[in-house]
N, C-alpha and C positions, 0 to 999 in steps of 0.2 A: 414396702413403697417408700418413697424416695421425698422427706419432707424437709422444706426452707427454712434453715438455719437463722435463727432471730438475734441473737449475739446474747451478751449482758439481758440480763430482767431489767424491762425499764427506756430501753435503747432507745425504742421505736419513741418513747411517750418525753422524754428529753432531746428529740434535736431541734426543737424550734429554739430553744433559748440560746441553746449549747452555738446555730447557725447565727442568731442575731450577734449575741457576743463576740462571736470571731468575725464574720464581717464588719459591724462599730468597731473592735480595735483598730484593726486595719486600717478604717478612715483614718483615724485620728494617729496612723505611725506607732503605733506601743506595739511591743512584742509581749510574750508570754512571761516573761520574767517581770518584766514590767508590772505586770498586773498581780503576780505573784505577790511579788513586795508589796505592794500596796494593801491586796487582804492577807497579808500575813501569812502565807503559805510558806515553806522550805523551799521548795522550788518549781517552777512551772510546769511539772507533770498534771498538778494538778488542775490547771487552766485549760489542759491538756484533755483531760479526762472531763470537763465542761462542758468544752466546747465541740466532744466528741460527742457526747448523751452518756458516756460512760459513767459518769456520776454526778449528782444532781447540785445545782445552784444551792447552797446554804443560805436559810432564813435572814442569817445575822451576819450576813455577807453584802449583801443589797444595798446599803446605805451606801456604803464605799464605792462599789464594782456604780453603782448610778451617776455617781460624785466624779469616778474615773470616769466617764462614758459621755458626761455632759447628758445626762436624762432625768428625767422626775423620776428619784425611786418606789412612789406609788406603781410607776409605769413595769417601771422590774419586776416589782413584784408581781403585778399583775400575769408581764410575762410567762412566769414561771409557773402558776395557777392555770395558764392557757394549757398548757403540754400536759398537763393531767386530766382539766376538765375543759375540752378545746367549744362547750358547747356553750357556755357561759359565761365566753370573754368574743365574741364572733367579730366584734365592732372594739377594739381595741384600739388605739395609740400610741405613738411615744413623741416627744417633744423634746427637745434640747435645744438650747441661747449660747449666745455668746459669752461672755465673761465680762464684758463691755458691759458700761452701765447703762440706763436709754438716755437720762437726761441729766444723775448725777447722785452722789451717793447719797444725798438728801429725800431723792424720791425712789419712793416704792412704784414695783410693777402693777398694777391691777386685771384684772378679765374683763374684757368686754370681748362681745359679739363686732368681729370686722368683714368685710366686703372682703369676698374672694374672687379674684379675676381671672378670667381667661386667655387666654392670649391670643384667642378670637377678636376679644372684645379691644385689643388693645389699637386696632386700628380706628377707632374714634378719639382717642388721646391725640389731639392737636397741639397741644401743649403742657411741656411735661412739668411746671410750675404750677400746674392748678390738679389742686391734691385732691379735691372735691368728687372728683374725674370717677374713680373707684369704684365710690360710695354708691354716685349716680349709676354706673355703667350693670353694677352688679346688683343681683337679687336675691343671691344663694352667701350666706353668714358660716362664721365657724368662731370656737371662743377662739381666744387670747389672749394673754399674756402680756402685755404692754402701759407703756407711758405716754403713748404716742395717739395724739388721736387722730390722726390721719393715717394709722397704722393699715395693711391689707394684706390679704393671702395673693398672691404670684400660685396659680398651676401649673402645673410641671406635666405638660400634654405628649412630648415628645422624650425621646431620650438620647439625648444631642450629641454624651461622651460615652461610650460604654462600659470605661474606668472609672466615670462621675461618681461619687461619695453621693450625687442627689441623683434619685431614681424618677424614673415616670410615675405620673399618681402625684409627689409627694407636692405639700402646701407650703412655698415659700413664707415670713412673716416678714415681712418690708415695713421699714421706719421711716418714713420719706423725709420728718424730722430731723432725721441724727448724722450729725455728721462721720466720716468714713477717712480713716486713714489709711497708711502703708503696711498691705497684710490684709486687711480687713476683707469680710465675703459680701459683695455687692451683686445688684441684680441689674443688667446692662437694658433696655430694651431700643434694641437696633432694628431697624428695618422692620418691625412687627414681632419682632420673637421676644422671646425671655429667656436671658443668654444671660447662666451664676455666671461673674468671676471674679479673679481675686483684685484688688486694686493695688496700682500702685503709681509712682510719681519721679520720674526722673526731669531734674529740673523743673521745665513748666510743662514737661509733655507728660501725658496722662496715659497710661496705658494700662488695659484692662488682658489680666492672664487669665487662661485657659484654666479649667481644673483639674485635666489631664492630658497627657500629651499628644490627642488627637487633634485638639483642635489649635488654630493660629491665635495669637493674640490679636486685641483691637486696641491700635492706635487712634486717640481722639486728636481729630486736625479741626483744625477752626473753620465752622460752618455745619458740624456732623451734628445729624438730628438724634440724639440719643440721650436717654435720659440713665441714670446712673443715681442708685438707692441702696442704702447700708440695710442686709440682711441679720433680724434679728436670731429666727433661730428656724425650724423646720418640723414638721407636723408627718409622719408616715402613718399611714395605715401595718399594722404590721400581718393581718392576716390577706392581705392582697398579694 
């Protein structure tokens, strides 16, 4: 009788954390050598083994890896446990934030319940300077770490760009009171759509660049009805 080969012991149970690390590493433009150096491995083979599920991610390296990936270390630790005991962590999420301080170095982010705005609700947002609208329109709330009292989550309901680091179902933490600079990730609300973009400005012309090669840039012209808001971070369900 032929039996299906399972490979190295424990390979199947470690695939989720390995796949996640690989995907997040590529989103950040990091190679395995760079990750290996941060985690004090002698070469990239150790990272390759972790990503392929051949070797486990040691708990004593979670703190450094979480910082490198821009996420909470307790979330990465739970992900390691998720591979071993999937029934215990069905609703696990991960959150990562930009490095820019929300208001200033003297202000610390706190955890608050903020409204979740769906794309279908944007049709009622007539004036983008009305920062109370997300709270008025939404009946759903999620916990967020922010200093902006007008912060809200934008729910991405469609995968606009196949190679984009932002997936369908992601919650983008938007801080309307936060200023943005060249290279910052912003949420453009244009033609009643949520469009994650990279902010750029050439002379006096604002250009919103796509996150992949599949979409064109948006050039902001006078009179264009578009809202532009700073994206602080992202929340993603790991088991979806």
